[in-house]
C-alpha positions in Angstrom: -39.8 2.7 92.0 -39.2 -0.6 90.1 -37.0 0.1 86.6 -37.1 -2.1 83.5 -34.9 -1.5 81.1 -34.9 -3.8 77.9 -33.0 -2.9 75.0 -31.2 -4.3 71.8 -35.5 -5.1 70.6 -36.8 -5.1 67.2 -40.2 -3.3 68.9 -42.9 -4.0 67.0 -45.0 -0.5 66.6 -48.5 -0.2 64.6 -46.8 1.1 61.3 -43.0 -0.2 61.8 -40.3 -2.0 63.8 -37.8 -0.3 65.8 -34.9 -2.0 65.1 -32.6 -2.1 68.3 -35.2 -0.4 70.2 -35.1 0.8 73.7 -37.9 0.5 76.1 -38.1 1.7 79.8 -40.3 0.6 82.4 -41.6 2.3 86.2 -43.5 1.1 88.1 -45.6 -1.4 85.8 -46.1 1.5 83.3 -44.1 2.7 80.1 -41.8 5.2 80.3 -39.8 5.6 77.0 -39.7 4.0 73.7 -36.7 5.0 71.5 -32.7 4.1 70.4 -30.2 4.0 73.3 -28.5 7.7 73.6 -25.1 8.4 72.2 -22.4 10.6 73.7 -23.6 14.0 72.6 -27.0 13.4 71.7 -27.7 16.0 74.4 -29.6 13.3 76.1 -29.1 13.4 79.6 -31.5 10.8 81.1 -29.1 7.8 81.0 -28.1 8.3 84.8 -31.6 8.1 86.0 -31.6 4.5 84.6 -28.1 3.7 85.9 -29.5 1.3 88.8 -32.7 -0.1 86.3 -32.6 -4.0 85.8 -31.2 -4.2 82.4 -32.2 -6.6 79.6 -30.7 -6.9 76.4 -33.0 -8.7 74.4 -30.6 -9.6 71.8 -32.3 -8.9 68.3 -35.3 -10.6 69.7 -39.1 -9.4 68.9 -40.9 -7.2 71.3 -44.8 -6.4 70.9 -46.9 -5.1 73.1 -49.3 -7.9 75.1 -51.8 -10.0 73.2 -55.4 -9.2 73.6 -57.9 -12.1 72.9 -61.2 -10.9 72.8 -62.8 -14.3 72.2 -61.6 -17.1 74.4 -63.7 -20.0 76.5 -60.8 -21.4 78.3 -57.4 -23.4 77.9 -54.6 -25.7 79.9 -57.5 -28.0 81.1 -59.8 -25.1 82.3 -62.6 -23.0 81.5 -64.5 -20.2 82.0 -68.0 -21.5 81.0 -67.2 -23.6 84.3 -67.9 -20.8 86.3 -65.6 -21.7 88.9 -63.2 -18.5 89.8 -59.8 -20.7 90.6 -60.4 -22.7 87.4 -60.6 -19.2 85.4 -57.5 -18.5 86.8 -55.9 -21.6 85.5 -57.1 -20.7 82.0 -55.4 -17.1 82.2 -52.3 -18.5 83.1 -52.2 -21.1 80.0 -52.9 -18.0 77.6 -50.2 -15.5 79.7 -47.5 -18.0 79.2 -48.6 -17.8 75.4 -48.3 -13.8 75.2 -52.3 -13.5 76.1 -51.9 -10.0 78.7 -55.4 -9.2 78.5 -58.5 -11.9 78.4 -62.2 -11.1 77.5 -63.8 -14.6 79.0 -66.1 -15.9 76.6 -69.4 -18.1 78.0 -71.4 -19.8 75.7 -75.2 -20.3 75.5 -76.7 -22.1 78.9 -79.8 -22.0 81.0 -81.0 -18.6 82.8 -79.5 -20.0 85.7 -76.3 -21.2 84.9 -75.5 -18.2 82.9 -76.1 -16.0 85.8 -74.1 -18.3 88.2 -70.7 -18.3 85.8 -71.4 -14.4 85.5 -71.4 -14.0 89.0 -68.6 -16.4 89.8 -66.2 -14.5 87.2 -67.5 -10.8 88.0 -65.0 -10.5 90.3 -62.6 -11.7 88.3 -62.5 -8.7 86.3 -62.6 -6.3 89.0 -59.4 -7.4 90.5 -58.4 -6.7 86.7 -57.6 -10.6 86.1 -59.9 -10.4 83.5 -60.4 -7.6 81.1 -64.2 -8.4 80.8 -66.9 -11.0 79.9 -68.2 -12.0 76.7 -71.7 -13.5 76.5 -71.3 -15.2 73.1 -75.5 -16.0 73.2 -78.1 -17.0 74.0 -79.7 -14.8 71.7 -78.5 -16.5 68.7 -79.9 -18.2 65.0 -80.8 -22.1 65.1 -80.0 -22.5 62.1 -76.2 -21.2 62.7 -75.9 -22.6 66.1 -73.0 -23.7 65.8 -71.7 -25.5 69.0 -74.5 -24.1 71.2 -77.5 -26.4 72.1 -79.9 -25.2 69.8 -82.5 -26.0 72.6 -80.7 -23.4 74.3 -81.3 -20.8 72.0 -84.1 -18.0 72.5 -84.7 -14.7 71.4 -83.7 -11.4 73.3 -85.4 -11.0 76.5 -85.0 -8.2 79.0 -85.8 -9.5 82.1 -83.3 -12.2 81.7 -80.8 -9.3 80.0 -81.6 -7.0 83.4 -81.0 -10.0 85.7 -77.4 -10.3 83.9 -76.6 -6.9 84.1 -77.6 -7.1 88.0 -74.9 -9.9 88.9 -72.7 -9.0 86.4 -72.0 -5.4 88.2 -70.9 -3.7 85.1 -68.1 -6.2 83.8 -69.7 -7.4 80.6 -67.6 -6.1 78.3 -69.2 -7.6 75.1 -72.1 -9.6 73.7 -72.6 -11.4 70.5 -76.5 -11.8 69.2 -78.1 -12.5 65.8 -79.8 -9.2 64.7 -82.6 -10.9 63.0 -84.1 -12.1 66.0 -87.2 -10.1 67.6 -86.2 -7.2 69.7 -82.3 -7.8 68.8 -82.1 -4.3 67.7 -83.2 -2.8 70.4 -80.9 -4.9 72.5 -77.8 -3.3 70.1 -79.1 0.2 71.4 -79.2 -0.5 74.8 -75.9 -2.4 75.0 -74.2 0.4 72.6 -76.0 3.6 75.0 -74.3 1.3 78.4 -70.7 1.0 76.9 -71.2 -2.4 76.1 -69.9 -3.8 72.5 -72.4 -5.4 70.5 -71.1 -8.4 67.9 -72.6 -9.6 65.3 -72.6 -13.4 65.1 -74.2 -16.7 64.8 -76.3 -15.0 62.4 -78.8 -16.5 59.3 -80.0 -12.4 58.8 -79.7 -10.9 55.8 -77.9 -8.0 54.6 -80.3 -5.8 55.8 -80.5 -7.2 59.2 -77.1 -6.6 59.6 -76.8 -3.2 58.2 -79.5 -2.6 60.8 -77.7 -3.5 63.6 -74.5 -1.9 62.4 -76.6 1.3 62.4 -78.4 0.8 66.0 -74.5 0.4 67.1 -73.3 -2.2 66.9 -69.4 -2.9 66.2 -68.3 -6.4 66.0 -68.1 -9.3 63.5 -67.9 -12.8 65.7 -65.7 -15.0 64.2 -66.8 -13.7 60.7 -67.5 -16.4 58.2 -67.8 -19.5 60.9 -71.9 -19.5 61.9 -72.5 -17.1 59.3 -74.7 -16.7 56.4 -72.3 -17.0 53.3 -72.4 -14.6 50.6 -74.5 -15.0 47.1 -74.2 -12.4 44.4 -77.6 -12.2 44.7 -77.8 -12.3 49.1 -75.0 -10.6 50.1 -75.7 -11.4 53.7 -73.8 -10.6 56.6 -70.2 -11.3 55.8 -70.1 -8.4 52.8 -72.1 -5.5 55.1 -69.4 -6.2 58.0 -66.6 -6.3 55.6 -68.2 -2.9 53.9 -68.4 -1.1 57.0 -65.1 1.1 57.8 -66.4 1.0 61.8 -66.8 -2.5 62.1 -63.8 -5.1 63.7 -64.1 -8.5 62.7 -62.8 -11.5 64.5 -61.2 -14.3 62.6 -59.6 -17.6 64.0 -56.6 -18.2 62.2 -56.1 -21.7 63.2 -55.8 -23.6 59.9 -59.1 -25.0 60.5 -61.9 -22.6 60.7 -60.8 -20.5 57.3 -58.9 -21.2 54.5 -55.9 -19.4 53.9 -57.2 -17.5 50.7 -60.0 -16.1 53.1 -57.6 -15.1 55.6 -56.1 -12.6 53.1 -59.5 -11.3 51.2 -60.6 -10.9 54.8 -57.3 -8.1 55.1 -56.9 -7.2 51.7 -61.0 -5.9 52.6 -60.9 -4.6 56.1 -57.0 -4.0 56.8 -55.1 -4.8 60.0 -57.2 -1.9 61.6 -60.4 -4.2 61.2 -59.0 -8.1 62.1 -58.7 -8.7 65.3 -56.8 -12.7 65.9 -58.9 -14.1 68.3 -58.6 -18.2 69.1 -61.9 -18.8 70.5 -60.1 -21.6 72.3 -61.7 -24.2 74.6 -60.3 -26.2 77.6 -58.9 -28.1 75.1 -56.1 -25.4 74.3 -52.6 -27.2 75.1 -54.1 -30.5 76.1 -54.0 -33.8 74.6 -56.7 -35.1 72.4 -59.9 -36.4 74.2 -63.0 -35.5 75.3 -63.8 -32.3 76.7 -66.8 -30.1 78.2 -67.6 -26.6 76.5 -70.3 -25.3 79.0 -73.6 -27.6 78.6 -72.0 -29.6 75.3 -69.5 -32.2 75.1 -66.9 -31.7 72.4 -64.2 -34.4 71.0 -60.4 -33.4 70.3 -58.6 -35.0 67.5 -55.3 -34.0 65.7 -55.9 -30.5 67.8 -59.6 -30.2 66.3 -62.2 -29.8 68.4 -65.9 -30.9 67.2 -69.0 -31.7 68.6 -69.3 -35.5 70.2 -72.3 -36.4 68.2 -71.2 -34.7 65.0 -68.3 -32.9 62.4 -69.6 -29.6 63.6 -66.4 -27.3 64.6 -66.7 -26.3 68.8 -63.8 -23.9 69.1 -60.9 -24.3 68.9 -57.1 -25.7 70.4 -55.4 -22.5 69.2 -53.2 -20.2 71.5 -52.6 -16.4 70.0 -48.4 -16.7 69.5 -49.9 -19.4 67.0 -51.8 -17.7 65.2 -49.3 -14.7 65.1 -46.9 -17.4 63.0 -49.1 -18.5 60.7 -50.3 -15.2 59.6 -46.4 -14.1 59.4 -45.3 -17.5 58.3 -48.5 -18.6 55.8 -50.4 -15.8 54.8 -47.4 -14.1 54.7 -48.8 -10.9 56.3 -46.1 -8.1 57.7 -45.6 -8.1 61.1 -46.8 -4.9 61.9 -50.3 -6.5 60.6 -50.2 -9.4 62.7 -48.8 -7.9 65.7 -51.6 -5.2 64.9 -54.6 -7.9 64.7 -53.5 -9.2 68.1 -53.0 -6.1 70.0 -53.8 -2.3 68.9 -57.2 -3.5 67.0 -58.8 -6.0 69.8 -57.8 -3.0 72.1 -59.5 -0.6 69.8 -62.5 -2.8 69.4 -62.9 -3.5 72.9 -62.5 0.7 74.3 -59.1 -0.4 75.7 -56.8 1.7 73.6 -56.0 3.9 76.6 -54.0 1.9 78.4 -53.0 -1.6 76.5 -52.4 -2.5 72.9 -49.4 -0.8 71.7 -45.9 0.1 73.2 -45.8 3.5 74.3 -45.1 6.1 77.0 -47.9 6.3 79.6 -49.2 2.6 78.5 -49.1 -0.6 80.4 -46.4 -2.4 80.3 -47.5 -5.3 78.6 -44.9 -7.2 76.2 -44.1 -10.3 74.4 -41.1 -11.5 73.5 -40.3 -13.8 70.5 -37.5 -15.3 69.0 -36.7 -15.0 65.3 -39.2 -18.1 64.5 -41.9 -15.8 66.5 -42.0 -18.3 69.7 -42.4 -17.2 72.8 -39.4 -16.5 74.9 -40.8 -14.0 78.1 -44.0 -12.7 78.9 -43.8 -9.1 80.8 -47.4 -8.2 82.6 -47.7 -4.7 84.3 -43.8 -4.8 84.7 -43.4 -8.3 86.1 -42.0 -11.1 84.1 -44.4 -13.9 84.1 -43.6 -16.9 85.6 -43.6 -20.8 85.3 -45.9 -20.4 88.1 -48.2 -18.3 86.6 -51.4 -19.2 87.7 -50.1 -18.7 91.4 -48.4 -15.6 90.6 -51.9 -14.0 89.5 -53.6 -15.4 92.9 -50.8 -13.7 94.6 -51.5 -10.4 93.0 -55.3 -9.6 93.3 
């Protein structure tokens, strides 16, 4: 049995910080969370760990592994390419920044291209490398297409959906759609009935359209505010409905580009950390120099770390990593670290139906951790009880 003991950590729990925390791991599973035992306190378990690999974290932060429920790529690699080896490089890049659970997002494409990409990545989900696939489109609003090619957007199609489900072999975890489209509510009901998260996004729909989708089983807002009809005092639109719904988890991209700091803070005030999920929406350009990068069938240009379509000023994903989203949330939005970490871990895990295994540091859950220095910069990452190496891509492939 492989045993690891992490001591001297500031362990971030959902509602508090455990100072001088002590976390034990056996064969990739958390077996204990507490403070070091002291002589005479009646704890006789210390001897069982005398041969454990003990690491003194010396006051560093210890958080659960980050969960990114909306990401298209990073480190020069893209999930939208539909290539398994390229997907491994993207996983490795974000894992080095603390993301231990990834849902790979695919952008709108032709029916054939989308089928090919889903088929190519399904095996990585079955191998446990990806936590699922997210289809962001093609059933989106032309008026709120964002970086999606409007020529490829379409209304929900049962035949196409059936084909995607077949090739995915149960690996589709989430689908984003505009609820105002013909057939959208029927698709929301079908997704909810089969355990796939129906997400509302890229929508020009009304407040009523959104309420109807939430009633039908939709449970997530894809990058709230972005590519979405805004708020008007006589036309509250989808944002108001999503913020008021007590069960909806709302994604936000906290990169200081997609949203003003005041909007981020307003979202937390309205929904709370238990309903706000910080996501990257990162493309292959994350971690790379400025230049031109493909995002599925469209091309983007990156200047100053901001990605836009090559032929317009439309924002096209981000170059964000979740550790940077955390630092921004704590240092600039002034959120308590417990709230910021919850939005990176427990909240997205719950939204994806993965709370039984990940998202918090507690006994019985997977040993996925991020170690951060006092400035919240990543110093180490553990995944499934293994420290992530510099050559993480090879490490991932070796343990498929």
